[in-house]
C-alpha positions as CSV (number, residue, x, y, z in Angstrom):
1,M,18.3,5.4,6.2
2,E,15.0,6.1,7.9
3,P,12.6,4.2,10.1
4,A,9.8,2.4,8.4
5,E,7.1,4.7,9.7
6,T,8.9,7.8,8.3
7,A,9.4,6.1,5.0
8,I,5.6,5.2,4.8
9,R,4.7,8.8,5.3
10,R,7.3,10.1,2.8
11,E,6.4,7.5,0.1
12,A,2.7,8.2,0.5
13,E,3.2,11.9,-0.1
14,E,5.6,11.3,-3.0
15,E,3.4,8.8,-4.7
16,S,-0.1,10.1,-4.0
17,G,0.2,13.7,-2.7
18,L,-1.5,12.6,0.6
19,V,-0.2,13.6,4.0
20,V,-0.6,10.7,6.3
21,G,-1.1,11.0,10.1
22,R,-1.6,7.9,12.3
23,I,-0.6,4.6,10.8
24,D,-1.0,1.0,12.1
25,L,1.0,-2.0,11.1
26,L,-1.4,-4.3,9.3
27,C,1.0,-7.2,8.5
28,A,4.4,-8.3,7.3
29,T,4.6,-10.3,4.1
30,E,7.3,-12.3,2.5
31,Q,7.5,-13.0,-1.2
32,I,10.1,-15.3,-2.8
33,I,10.4,-15.1,-6.6
34,E,12.7,-17.9,-7.4
35,A,12.7,-17.2,-11.2
36,D,14.2,-13.8,-10.5
37,R,16.2,-14.9,-7.5
38,Q,14.5,-12.2,-5.4
39,H,13.4,-12.3,-1.7
40,W,11.2,-9.5,-0.5
41,I,9.9,-8.7,3.0
42,S,7.4,-5.9,3.2
43,L,5.8,-4.2,6.2
44,I,2.2,-3.2,5.2
45,Y,0.6,-0.3,7.1
46,V,-3.0,1.0,7.0
47,T,-4.5,4.4,7.9
48,D,-7.7,6.3,7.7
49,D,-5.9,9.5,8.9
50,F,-4.8,11.4,5.9
51,A,-5.2,14.9,4.4
52,G,-5.2,16.1,0.8
53,E,-6.7,15.0,-2.5
54,P,-5.0,12.0,-4.0
55,R,-3.1,12.7,-7.2
56,L,-1.0,10.5,-9.5
57,M,2.4,11.9,-8.7
58,E,4.5,9.2,-10.5
59,P,2.8,8.5,-13.9
60,D,6.0,6.9,-15.1
61,K,5.6,4.2,-12.4
62,L,1.8,3.9,-12.0
63,S,-1.0,4.0,-14.6
64,G,-3.5,5.1,-12.0
65,F,-5.0,4.4,-8.5
66,G,-8.3,4.7,-6.8
67,W,-10.6,3.6,-4.0
68,F,-12.2,0.2,-4.4
69,G,-14.6,-2.0,-2.5
70,R,-13.4,-5.5,-1.6
71,N,-15.4,-7.1,-4.4
72,E,-14.4,-4.5,-6.9
73,L,-10.6,-4.7,-6.7
74,P,-8.8,-4.2,-10.0
75,Q,-6.9,-7.2,-11.4
76,P,-4.2,-8.3,-11.4
77,L,-3.2,-7.5,-7.8
78,S,0.4,-7.6,-6.7
79,A,1.3,-10.4,-4.3
80,F,1.7,-7.7,-1.6
81,A,-1.7,-6.3,-2.3
82,R,-3.3,-9.8,-2.1
83,A,-1.6,-10.4,1.2
84,A,-2.8,-7.0,2.6
85,V,-6.4,-7.6,1.5
86,G,-6.3,-11.0,3.2
87,H,-5.4,-9.3,6.5
88,L,-8.1,-6.6,6.3
89,G,-11.2,-7.0,8.3
90,E,-14.7,-6.7,6.7
91,D,-15.2,-3.4,8.5
92,M,-12.4,-1.9,6.5
93,F,-14.5,-2.1,3.4
94,R,-17.6,-0.2,4.7
């Protein structure tokens, strides 16, 4: 068991190789997937304070990742990614 902010930093390093500094809570989202009888609540954080070069650390889980402009996002986006983008201000994409 660990606090969400600790988990965010650990997961970011495990999945991307990036060491994350300051983080801010962007939003909380809720997804109900009735067909699978699943109910997910996710805390979504944002940062511009990180160190290192991003690397694909879990190729068995992800096919790739990258930096994208708001009008250049890959498709399909997960429900959580769509919710996060909806909460980002225009200045986040400059």
